[in-house]
C-alpha positions as CSV (number, residue, x, y, z in Angstrom):
1,X,3.4,36.2,-40.7
2,X,6.8,37.7,-40.5
3,X,7.7,41.1,-42.0
4,X,11.1,40.3,-43.4
5,X,11.2,43.6,-45.3
6,X,11.2,45.4,-41.9
7,X,14.2,43.4,-40.7
8,X,16.2,44.0,-43.9
9,X,15.4,47.7,-43.8
10,X,16.5,47.9,-40.2
11,X,19.7,46.1,-40.9
12,X,20.5,48.4,-43.9
13,X,19.7,51.4,-41.8
14,X,22.1,50.2,-39.0
15,X,24.8,49.5,-41.6
16,X,24.4,53.0,-43.1
17,X,24.5,54.5,-39.6
18,X,27.8,52.7,-38.9
19,X,29.2,53.8,-42.2
20,X,28.3,57.5,-41.5
21,X,29.9,57.3,-38.0
22,X,33.0,55.8,-39.5
23,X,33.2,58.6,-42.1
24,X,32.8,61.3,-39.5
25,X,35.5,59.7,-37.3
26,X,37.9,59.3,-40.2
27,X,37.5,62.8,-41.4
28,X,38.2,64.2,-37.9
29,X,41.4,62.1,-37.7
30,X,42.5,63.2,-41.2
31,X,41.9,66.9,-40.2
32,X,44.1,66.4,-37.1
33,X,46.9,64.6,-39.0
34,X,50.1,66.5,-39.0
35,X,52.0,64.6,-41.7
36,X,51.7,62.1,-44.5
37,X,52.8,59.2,-42.3
38,X,49.8,59.9,-40.0
39,X,47.5,60.0,-43.1
40,X,48.9,56.7,-44.3
41,X,48.3,55.1,-40.8
42,X,44.7,56.4,-40.9
43,X,44.2,55.0,-44.4
44,X,45.3,51.6,-43.2
45,X,43.3,51.8,-40.0
46,X,40.1,52.4,-42.0
47,X,40.7,50.8,-45.4
48,X,43.3,48.1,-44.7
49,X,42.8,44.3,-44.7
50,X,41.8,44.4,-41.0
51,X,40.5,47.9,-41.1
52,X,37.2,49.3,-39.8
53,X,35.5,49.6,-43.2
54,X,36.5,46.1,-44.1
55,X,35.0,44.6,-41.0
56,X,31.7,46.5,-41.6
57,X,31.5,45.3,-45.2
58,X,32.1,41.8,-44.1
59,X,29.0,42.1,-42.0
60,X,26.9,42.9,-45.1
61,X,26.7,39.1,-45.7
62,X,24.6,38.8,-42.6
63,X,21.9,41.2,-44.1
64,X,20.6,38.7,-46.6
């Protein structure tokens, strides 16, 4: 028999790991930003339509 719960749990753990890495990276970039234009660019980079977070969240459909 297959243990599907194991695979789902591992997939969720991997997703949370990616999200944590993304958060740390974004916070570091925000800390280094020197003006509001840079903050806006960071926001788009992570939260925009083609942003990092968007691509990770699209991958959630593969978890089920």
